[in-house]
Steps between C-alpha positions, in 0.01 A plus 500: 500500500476863409827663404661836565584741223814705555646771276797334326636774275717806560332838504623605159419161351141545612453775245732385223237277339365729232689821541862517401644613172710183469364164598653394837597140567198304617462408865278230646145625535329483835332162533128488455313409820423135542148388570435357842509123509196493726162475334318832528164496672203613297438872532228576754209716390564867568276683742639836397697615199586849385720704272720743694384860514788693353841351424667304780836332540574218746818487706580187699531547875788247494774438246353167388141488386280192448313520171220279368426457133139428595361626829385210716486498880646149545753490214871544551662806335622458146809715559685670780625818338798713598356852485830688486627593155875487415537867606373411849162672467180347638277423201166669462280275288198628312166397652222392264237365738395400850266235639393326820438125500242302695756432774530874558850531353568822311700464181673750269556437132832631365704509180834318536832625357578164336442324168255461338408867473202599713535189712284534806450354844311528829645594839349524846395855572661466843839442332508830308453871547290673234614846395326736257688575178430837344736483201451324166715471190348442155728414209347519151720311256324634192556855619842410655401700803507466879238677711535533875181563695452584865139438575315628196757770432748460216834589654735436206494372145822392331598370160688172554691225326342155477592146390611419151269280285701186575506585873162667558401660826251276674150637553292441810450612860817514710634699794821657629708218649830670582679837510852453369745791522773515240869583535522718192237701310679412175473126564255270321224567756553873531439679827256252652299186432157373605484121487158365402307195612474382139725324253584496131294250305794413273810522724522239772872415531617853581603633841205519732307258281406776256348742750391836351580846631439867452844658500691806405714562191749780427391505134223739407494325159331199668179698544217359290716226352491119502845456650499260797476129570159562660564751778367855500775756453439842650732792430696577816349844575152341481601188693604714797137598541403134551751433773243520784230284345427246776529125492168339407405779258299341217660516157261449211672425169265509203542469124 
């Protein structure tokens, strides 16, 4: 049978994976989704397939969303996914494609916020709402910079802290998975944190399973330095400007 994935970590633990100054005690990582025990049907030939025009994010119309690893009209779903993050927000998952099968079922291809990084799946179009996303964040590790775009306009560019050589920041295509307010601007995550859909490639037994984040820091000295366990550290005055970046916003991390 397919299984349900539920958030199993506290809000702060979600972001502790690659961020803090001192290593926190490890917590059990969220379990990887189990494959369905039913044999998947062969994928039917597509009658229509397209890449989305503009950037879209998919929100489930219900809390639990059926997801197929391979789209197939007669197959059972691979997972049933709880689409609320530990903060209680409804996830907005980045859309990478759409298609219609021979049976007339419309499918949406999404990136999943689970390991392995850039894991993907298919959902019925009728089970999600598609919303345009106008923001984009690009992090250049070689430049140690974060650029925030809205449409084609560069809104902000910040110098940021990145992962140390033994705990490098993971590259790839991710998206904003959670908004996590912080109790104190002088704490390890500064004024605010943006949880990402992606994970550290080297830390797996940390809280949240090694999930990455973009978060604040009260230390201006972190700018342009390799200082973290893989998260992106943004000086608090700059991080405040990212507070309203919506869920589902793509985050491109490149070397």
